[in-house]
N, C-alpha and C positions, 0 to 999 in steps of 0.2 A: 766655619759653618759648613756642614755637608751640603752637597749640591741640590738635594730635593727638599731642603728645609722649607716648610710652609705648604707642602703637598700632603693631602690627607687621603689615605688608601683604606678602603674597607675590604677585608678578606672574609669570604664565606667559603672556607676550604677545609679539606680533610686529607690526611695522609701526606702526599708529597708535592704534586705539581703546583697547586695554587699556593700552599704555604711557602714553597721554595721561591716562587716568583715574588711573593710579598716580602720575603726575607731580603731579597736583593734590593727592593725599593726601601725597606727599612734601613738597611746598611747605608743606603745613599741619602738618608736623612728624612725620608717621608714618615709621617705619623701613621702607623699601621694599626687599625682597629680590627682585631680578630674576633669575629662573631662566632660564638660557640653555643651549642645546646647546653642548657644548665645541667642536664642529666649526662654527665660524663665528658662532655666537650669533644674536641677533636679525638678520633680514635687512637691517634698516636700517643695520647696521654696514657693509654693502657698498654703500650708497647715497651717491653724491657730492653736492657736492664734498667733497674730503678735505683735511685740514690735518695735516701731518706723519703721514700714513697713517691718521688717524682721521676717521670720518664726521662732517662738520659738523652735519648734521641730528640724528644720534644724540646728539651731545654736548649738545644742547639739549632734545630730547624726553625724555631719561633722566637729567636732573639730579637731584641729591640722592638717588640710589639706590645700592644695593650690587649687585654682579654675582656670582652663584654659578653656576658651570658644572656642570650635571648632565645625564647621559644618562638621560632618563626612560623609555627603552625597556629599560634594563638594570635588573636587580634592585637593585644597589647604589644606583643613582640614585633609584629609587623609594623605597627605605628611607630614604635621606637626606632626600628631600622629606617623607616621613611624619614624621620627627623634627622637621623645621622646622615643619610644620603643627601639631604638638602644642602649640606655644606661640604660634601666630599668631592674629590677630584677623580678618583679611580675606584671601581669595584672589581675585584677579582674573585671568581667563583669556579669551582670544579665539581658541581653536583651533576647528576644525570641531566642530559639535555631536556629542557622543558620543565624541570622540577621547580625552579623559582617562578617561572611564568604561571604555573598552576596555583601558586600561592599568591598571585597578584604582585610579584616582586621581579618580574622579568624586565628586559631592557626597555620596552615601550612604557611600562608602568613607571620605572625609575626616571625615564627621560621626561615625563610630564612633571615630575618633581624638580629635576635638575637637568636642564638641556645641555649643560656643559660636562656632564658625567661621561667618563670613559668606562665602558662596561666590558670587561674581559671574561669570556666564557671558555673554560678549559674542559675538554672531554677526551674520551678515549679515541673516538672516530670522527668527531666533528658534529656540528649542530644539525646537519641534514645529511642526506645520502642514505643508501640502503643499510648501512651499519649503525646509523646514528643511535638507534634505540638499544643497542646491545651494551652490556657492561664491558668496559675496556680497561684492563690494568696494564702495567708496564710490560710484563712478560708477553701478553697478547699482542701489544704493539710491536715488540721486538720480533715476535714470530711472524705476524702477518706483514710487517714492514721489511722483511728480508734479512734483518740483522742476524738472526739465529741461523740462517742458511749459509752464512759466510764466517761464522764464529766457531772456533774449536779446531780440532785436528782433522786432517784430511779424511780419515776413515772412522772417525769417532761419532758419538751420538751428538745431537744438537745441543748447543751450549748457549746460554744467555750471557750477555756482558755482565760482569760482576757487580756493577752498580746499576740502579734503575735509570738507565741512560735516557730512555724516552720520557719518563717523568721529569727528569732534571732539565733536559734540553728544552722540553716543552715549557717548563717554568721560565727558562731564560728567554725563549721567544715571547712569552706572555709579558715579561718585564720589558723587553725591548719594544714590543709593539705598543705597550701602554705609554712608554715615553715618547714614541713617535706620534701617537695620537694626541698627547698633550702638546707637542710642538705644533701639530696641525691645528689644534684648538686656538693657538695664539693667532693664527691667520683667519680662521672662520668664526671663532667664538662659540663653536658647538662641539660637543663630544660625539662619540660614535660607539658602535658595538664591534668587538673583536672576537673572532672565532679561531682558536688554536687547538690542535689535537695532538695527542701522543703519537698517533699513527703517522701523520704527515711530518711531525718532527723527526721521527725515526727514519722515514724514507728520505728526508732531506740530507741525510748523511751520505747517501750512496753516490758520491761524486765519481769515484773511480769505477764503480760498477755500472753507472749510467753511461760513462764515457766508453766503456768497453761494449756494453750491450747495444747501444744505439749506433755504434760504429760497425760492429761485426756480428751482432746477434749472440755473442758468447755470454753465457750466464755465469756469474761469480759463484765461487764455491769456497769451502773452508780451506785455509792455508796455514793453520796454526798461527804462529807469530810472524810469518813471512809476509812481505809486501806483495801487492797484486801483480807487479810487473818488473821489479828490479831486485837485484841481489848483490851482495848479502845485506839484507835489511831485516833482521829478525833476532830472536834470542839464540845464543850459542852456549853450549855447555862448557863449564869450567870444572876444575877439580873439586871445588867446594860449593858449587851452585850454578848460577847462570848470569850472563850479562847480555845486553843488547848492543847491536852494532849497526851502523848505517854507512857502509863503504860503497857508495853507488856512483860517485863522480870519478873521473880518471885520477884526480889527485888523491882522493881519499882511498881509492882501491890500491893505488901504488903504496901509499903510506901504510895501509893496513897490512899488506903482504910483507913489506920490509920490516915493520915493527914486530911481526910474529915469525919472521924467518920463513915465509911461504914463497920463496923465490920461484919455485917450480910452477906455482899457480900464476904468478905474475908474468912468467915467460910463456905460458900456454895461450896461444892466439884465440882459442875458443872462449876464453874468459875476458877478452878485451872490452866487451860491451856489457853494460849492466843488465840490459834486457836479455841478452843471450845467456848471461850467467843465471838469470832467473829460470830459464828453461832447463838449465843443467844443475839446479840447486840440489837435487837428490844425490849427486855425487860431489858437488862442491862443498856442501856443509859438512859431511863426514870428513872430508880432507882437512877442513879448517879445524874441526873439533878434535882431530887426531893430535893437534898441537895444543889447543886451548884447554882440553880436558886434562892436561898434565900440569896446568898452572892454576893457582888460586885466582878468584875473581879480581881481587885488588891488584894483582900483578898484571893481569890482562888489561884492565882498564887504565892502569898507570902507563903501560906501554902505548896504548892507543891514544890516550890523552896527550902524551909527549909528541906523538906523530900527527896530532891535529885531526884524528879520526873520531867522528861522533860515536859515543858509546855511553853506557850507563849500567850500573848493577841493577838487578831486579830486587827491589826492596820490599819487605813486608811492612805492614802499617806500624808496627812497633818502631821500626827504623825511620819511617816517614815522620811520625809524630814526635820524634826526638832528633830530627835532622838538623845538623849544625847550620846549613845554609838557610833553611827556613827560620831557625831560631834567631840567627843574626839579623835577618830581615824583619824580625818582629811580626811574623805571620800569625803565630798563636797568641791568644790573649785571654784574659779572665773576665767573665761577665758576672755581675752580682745577682744573687737570687735570694729572696727572703727566707726560704726554707733550707736550701742546700748550701748557700754561701757561694764562694767563687766557683764558677763553671768554666772550664777550659773550652775555648772556642777555636774553630778554624777561621782564619782570617779571610777577608774578601780579597780576591785577586786583582781588584780594581784599585789602583794606586793613583791618587790625585796629588798634584804638587801644591794646590792652593785650597782645595775643599775636600779634605780627607773623609773617608767613610766613617760612619758612626760606630763607636764601641761603647754600648750602654749596658743593657740588661739581658739576662738570660730569658728563656721562654717564661711567660707569666703564669702565675697561679690562676686556675679557672675562675673567671668572673672578677678578677682583682680590680678591674677598672669600670665595672658596670655602674656603680653609684656615681662616680665622677662624671661619666658622660651622659647619664640619664637623669 
């Protein structure tokens, strides 16, 4: 039985952060009731590509959930939600700050109905502060949160991280905080409100940058794929593509040079220290690539693997989704859907020895469970 069996979660979410948070809890066994507007539902339902008229991203982002169609601007819809909340454990929402409160469905309203409710509010900038009323999407959080200032090549245009990282990690923080609040409820008997934002989630990643700035005042900048302070720890060119390498300890640096026949680098005292190598990387990396660019990626990684040097090829997603390691570990699985049939899913990275995560259904048809719950 999954670890959150018996926990009921209500999701009033759209697009990414709240649905991703609720998906984590659904994977862990919670019964997730996704509240959607009867007129179209979650906007992700309108996002392609489509399979038999169903949004492919929606089918994956909303797996293991139930869909209840309610018009929360109508009194019947509000009353229905209140009845559901009376027996719920967690509510996760990512509407504009104050939107549910204006409808009479804010935390204080819900607390009167269910004092044990954990009420998680996700927003771009937080529930208060000067930015609270502004719209905030993932790319804005990446921009204002500094991530785009350190992502990309040294002389290139600003680049966002390829996945909506602030949305996703904010969803993980929402899931983590809701579980923590449930644990606190075991001691106090009462729920609480939780405020998590895309902005602060993004800023929380700046471990290296904060360490440097608060120690020296130095501001981080884009380094391509290079590490902030040690080398070689980045992508290096091969004859047929790229691979990554992390030869930063004395042992791995020695093994790296010996495996690739770079004895002259190993003997150069300027390269003895990983931090010093970082400062010299503009001459170090071309010297390395003079050798690696003559060899295919598979040969470079085979040599480094044999020498115990951390490395990996840079894979595209066609390679990732057919990867032998992930396949043997049963990471991918098929979820049933009444319209589409089997829907290939990404697995949960959480692996439990006694209470495995749930593998049930793909994202539900809009309103499929309304009658059952009302």
